[in-house]
RONU-932373 format. One record per residue: residue number from 1; x, y, z of N, C-alpha, C in turn. Coordinates in nm, 3 decimals. Example, Ala and Ser with C-alpha at 12.3 -4.5 7.8 and 13.67 -1.06 7.14 Angstrom:
<gudos>
   pos      n_c1      n_c2      n_c3     ca_c1     ca_c2     ca_c3      c_c1      c_c2      c_c3
     1     1.319    -0.569     0.780     1.230    -0.450     0.780     1.320    -0.330     0.780
     2     1.285    -0.225     0.708     1.367    -0.106     0.714     1.290     0.003     0.787
</gudos>
This chain:
<gudos>
   pos      n_c1      n_c2      n_c3     ca_c1     ca_c2     ca_c3      c_c1      c_c2      c_c3
     1     0.074    -0.121    -0.003     0.006    -0.005    -0.010     0.076     0.133     0.000
     2     0.035     0.220    -0.060     0.100     0.364    -0.062     0.022     0.454     0.027
     3     0.076     0.545     0.092     0.039     0.639     0.174    -0.009     0.749     0.075
     4    -0.126     0.799     0.061    -0.171     0.908    -0.038    -0.167     1.020     0.045
     5    -0.239     1.030     0.165    -0.263     1.150     0.224    -0.237     1.145     0.381
     6    -0.169     1.222     0.443    -0.157     1.227     0.592    -0.241     1.338     0.652
     7    -0.322     1.297     0.760    -0.402     1.371     0.834    -0.336     1.375     0.974
     8    -0.402     1.434     1.068    -0.348     1.441     1.213    -0.321     1.310     1.277
     9    -0.401     1.220     1.259    -0.389     1.084     1.350    -0.397     0.979     1.251
    10    -0.443     1.007     1.116    -0.481     0.910     1.003    -0.386     0.930     0.898
    11    -0.381     0.819     0.823    -0.324     0.826     0.682    -0.433     0.740     0.602
    12    -0.413     0.801     0.465    -0.515     0.726     0.367    -0.423     0.637     0.280
    13    -0.455     0.514     0.277    -0.373     0.405     0.177    -0.434     0.372     0.058
    14    -0.362     0.365    -0.034    -0.423     0.302    -0.179    -0.322     0.187    -0.229
    15    -0.395     0.117    -0.284    -0.292    -0.003    -0.389    -0.314     0.004    -0.524
    16    -0.430     0.088    -0.572    -0.438     0.102    -0.718    -0.543    -0.012    -0.770
    17    -0.563    -0.138    -0.689    -0.657    -0.204    -0.737    -0.777    -0.250    -0.642
    18    -0.764    -0.281    -0.531    -0.864    -0.302    -0.446    -0.910    -0.161    -0.380
    19    -0.809    -0.091    -0.316    -0.828     0.058    -0.270    -0.761     0.148    -0.376
    20    -0.863     0.209    -0.426    -0.833     0.295    -0.557    -0.830     0.417    -0.498
    21    -0.780     0.517    -0.588    -0.783     0.671    -0.538    -0.893     0.724    -0.522
    22    -1.009     0.665    -0.561    -1.150     0.728    -0.541    -1.189     0.678    -0.405
    23    -1.135     0.552    -0.348    -1.184     0.505    -0.225    -1.082     0.456    -0.140
    24    -0.990     0.565    -0.082    -0.867     0.505    -0.022    -0.896     0.456     0.148
    25    -0.813     0.370     0.184    -0.836     0.317     0.309    -0.797     0.401     0.424
    26    -0.879     0.421     0.532    -0.835     0.519     0.633    -0.776     0.456     0.754
    27    -0.657     0.459     0.786    -0.613     0.398     0.899    -0.556     0.481     0.992
    28    -0.543     0.447     1.115    -0.470     0.521     1.234    -0.314     0.517     1.215
    29    -0.231     0.613     1.240    -0.084     0.610     1.203    -0.024     0.489     1.299
    30    -0.082     0.466     1.392    -0.013     0.376     1.490    -0.027     0.225     1.455
    31    -0.124     0.209     1.353    -0.132     0.066     1.285    -0.085     0.064     1.151
    32     0.000     0.142     1.122     0.076     0.133     0.992     0.221     0.131     1.013
    33     0.299     0.017     0.957     0.448     0.012     0.977     0.533     0.092     0.858
    34     0.587     0.176     0.907     0.665     0.254     0.796     0.768     0.163     0.722
    35     0.807     0.185     0.609     0.949     0.143     0.549     1.023     0.223     0.491
    36     1.143     0.193     0.442     1.241     0.279     0.393     1.217     0.304     0.242
    37     1.127     0.243     0.182     1.101     0.253     0.027     1.011     0.369     0.012
    38     1.050     0.469    -0.100     0.967     0.563    -0.161     0.950     0.548    -0.294
    39     0.839     0.569    -0.343     0.789     0.548    -0.500     0.754     0.672    -0.559
    40     0.838     0.705    -0.673     0.796     0.808    -0.733     0.690     0.792    -0.838
    41     0.560     0.838    -0.802     0.446     0.809    -0.882     0.374     0.947    -0.943
    42     0.441     1.021    -0.999     0.418     1.144    -1.051     0.368     1.117    -1.204
    43     0.253     1.194    -1.227     0.207     1.181    -1.369     0.162     1.330    -1.419
    44     0.261     1.413    -1.462     0.211     1.563    -1.471     0.110     1.591    -1.566
    45     0.125     1.519    -1.692     0.031     1.557    -1.797    -0.111     1.499    -1.778
    46    -0.138     1.375    -1.723    -0.273     1.331    -1.702    -0.330     1.344    -1.567
    47    -0.242     1.347    -1.475    -0.283     1.332    -1.330    -0.265     1.197    -1.303
    48    -0.261     1.160    -1.168    -0.228     1.046    -1.098    -0.352     0.952    -1.117
    49    -0.316     0.829    -1.156    -0.427     0.730    -1.187    -0.381     0.606    -1.123
    50    -0.482     0.506    -1.083    -0.452     0.386    -1.020    -0.350     0.298    -1.089
    51    -0.334     0.306    -1.223    -0.239     0.235    -1.300    -0.082     0.287    -1.239
    52    -0.055     0.407    -1.227     0.050     0.437    -1.159     0.087     0.398    -1.045
    53    -0.013     0.399    -0.960     0.005     0.329    -0.810     0.062     0.185    -0.836
    54    -0.009     0.115    -0.914     0.018    -0.016    -0.943     0.149    -0.052    -1.002
    55     0.200     0.021    -1.097     0.343     0.016    -1.151     0.444     0.060    -1.058
    56     0.410     0.142    -0.976     0.513     0.178    -0.864     0.525     0.070    -0.771
    57     0.419     0.018    -0.734     0.407    -0.099    -0.630     0.490    -0.217    -0.672
    58     0.466    -0.236    -0.827     0.522    -0.374    -0.870     0.671    -0.357    -0.884
    59     0.743    -0.256    -0.863     0.890    -0.263    -0.849     0.934    -0.328    -0.711
    60     0.850    -0.325    -0.625     0.881    -0.393    -0.494     0.830    -0.519    -0.466
    61     0.710    -0.545    -0.533     0.627    -0.665    -0.498     0.634    -0.772    -0.609
    62     0.673    -0.724    -0.707     0.654    -0.813    -0.828     0.509    -0.797    -0.891
    63     0.533    -0.837    -1.014     0.380    -0.813    -1.104     0.271    -0.926    -1.056
    64     0.183    -0.878    -1.048     0.064    -0.963    -0.999    -0.065    -0.953    -1.103
</gudos>
């Protein structure tokens, strides 16, 4: 999962497949384990899409 947005005590997570940009999962920060990975998922021309999230995650998890 990728952190899409950070609020005071919550983060919004997306994976591009089950949890899309339109319907992110809201979790408390204390329930999320941080990693040292960062994913560059910028798409300046057309805006961010779920496919961009899936491609970014595939680098670390392998294609599914």
